[in-house]
DRENDREN-163017 format. One line per 10 residues: number of its first residue (from 1); their letters; for each residue x, y negated, z of C-alpha. Coordinates in steps of 0.2 Angstrom, whole numbers, plus 5000, padded with zeros to 4 digits. Layout:
# residues N
NUM = A = X/Y/Z ~ ...
# end
This chain:
# residues 139
1 = XXXXXXXXXX = 5080/4321/5586 ~ 5071/4340/5581 ~ 5067/4332/5563 ~ 5088/4331/5560 ~ 5091/4349/5567 ~ 5077/4354/5556 ~ 5083/4346/5541 ~ 5099/4353/5545 ~ 5096/4368/5547 ~ 5087/4371/5529
11 = XXXXXXXXXX = 5103/4362/5521 ~ 5115/4375/5530 ~ 5103/4390/5526 ~ 5102/4383/5506 ~ 5121/4382/5507 ~ 5124/4398/5513 ~ 5110/4406/5503 ~ 5119/4396/5484 ~ 5135/4403/5491 ~ 5133/4422/5495
21 = XXXXXXXXXX = 5122/4422/5477 ~ 5139/4412/5469 ~ 5150/4421/5478 ~ 5147/4439/5482 ~ 5145/4443/5463 ~ 5160/4435/5459 ~ 5171/4446/5474 ~ 5164/4459/5466 ~ 5171/4456/5448 ~ 5187/4457/5455
31 = XXXXXXXXXX = 5186/4472/5462 ~ 5178/4471/5481 ~ 5163/4481/5476 ~ 5162/4495/5492 ~ 5147/4491/5506 ~ 5161/4487/5518 ~ 5172/4473/5507 ~ 5156/4464/5503 ~ 5152/4463/5522 ~ 5167/4455/5524
41 = XXXXXXXXXX = 5165/4442/5510 ~ 5146/4438/5518 ~ 5155/4436/5535 ~ 5169/4426/5532 ~ 5155/4413/5523 ~ 5142/4415/5538 ~ 5160/4411/5548 ~ 5166/4395/5537 ~ 5150/4390/5525 ~ 5140/4382/5543
51 = XXXXXXXXXX = 5157/4375/5549 ~ 5158/4366/5532 ~ 5141/4360/5531 ~ 5141/4352/5549 ~ 5155/4343/5545 ~ 5149/4334/5532 ~ 5131/4333/5537 ~ 5140/4323/5553 ~ 5150/4313/5541 ~ 5136/4308/5530
61 = XXXXXXXXXX = 5125/4304/5546 ~ 5141/4296/5554 ~ 5139/4279/5545 ~ 5155/4279/5545 ~ 5158/4279/5524 ~ 5142/4265/5525 ~ 5153/4251/5523 ~ 5163/4258/5507 ~ 5161/4250/5492 ~ 5152/4259/5475
71 = XXXXXXXXXX = 5169/4269/5469 ~ 5179/4271/5484 ~ 5163/4277/5490 ~ 5163/4291/5477 ~ 5183/4293/5481 ~ 5183/4296/5498 ~ 5169/4308/5496 ~ 5179/4317/5484 ~ 5195/4318/5493 ~ 5184/4324/5509
81 = XXXXXXXXXX = 5174/4337/5498 ~ 5192/4345/5493 ~ 5201/4345/5509 ~ 5185/4353/5517 ~ 5185/4365/5501 ~ 5203/4368/5503 ~ 5202/4375/5522 ~ 5187/4384/5518 ~ 5201/4393/5505 ~ 5214/4396/5516
91 = XXXXXXXXXX = 5203/4400/5533 ~ 5193/4413/5518 ~ 5209/4420/5511 ~ 5217/4422/5528 ~ 5201/4433/5537 ~ 5199/4443/5517 ~ 5218/4449/5521 ~ 5216/4451/5539 ~ 5199/4460/5538 ~ 5201/4472/5523
101 = XXXXXXXXXX = 5220/4475/5525 ~ 5224/4469/5507 ~ 5239/4463/5497 ~ 5237/4444/5503 ~ 5239/4440/5485 ~ 5226/4448/5479 ~ 5213/4441/5493 ~ 5221/4423/5488 ~ 5215/4425/5470 ~ 5199/4431/5475
111 = XXXXXXXXXX = 5196/4417/5488 ~ 5201/4403/5474 ~ 5188/4413/5463 ~ 5172/4415/5476 ~ 5178/4395/5482 ~ 5180/4387/5464 ~ 5164/4396/5457 ~ 5154/4390/5473 ~ 5160/4373/5473 ~ 5156/4371/5456
121 = XXXXXXXXXX = 5140/4378/5457 ~ 5135/4364/5471 ~ 5142/4353/5462 ~ 5131/4356/5447 ~ 5115/4356/5461 ~ 5118/4342/5471 ~ 5127/4328/5458 ~ 5123/4334/5439 ~ 5106/4341/5438 ~ 5100/4326/5448
131 = XXXXXXXXX = 5108/4313/5438 ~ 5103/4323/5423 ~ 5085/4321/5430 ~ 5087/4304/5436 ~ 5086/4308/5453 ~ 5094/4293/5463 ~ 5111/4300/5475 ~ 5111/4299/5493 ~ 5128/4290/5491
# end
């Protein structure tokens, strides 16, 4: 069990770091440049990212998806991923609107853009690069 905890912690830390490396510059490009604005972006990711990683990790290790045939497995995993990303985008939008006291529509644009960028980076690193390198995926 301690090995699983260490694996989860490593995945969670790597995921959070990747997210911050992508989302902080995106937020800055979209006008959130003050220290407290960047701190808010970091904080909302510290709140949402570990939850998403835990949910994905729990589903992946639960055996619930093990009996699904190949293509259906990809569809289900893709749908779950989209639902998680949508939930994160909504939560981060509301948290940024609240924390920064900025117009809701502006923070929605920031949240959508940040999460689209980090989700794309995550897909590239976890699926595209391994496929290009001939590394079998864990699905």
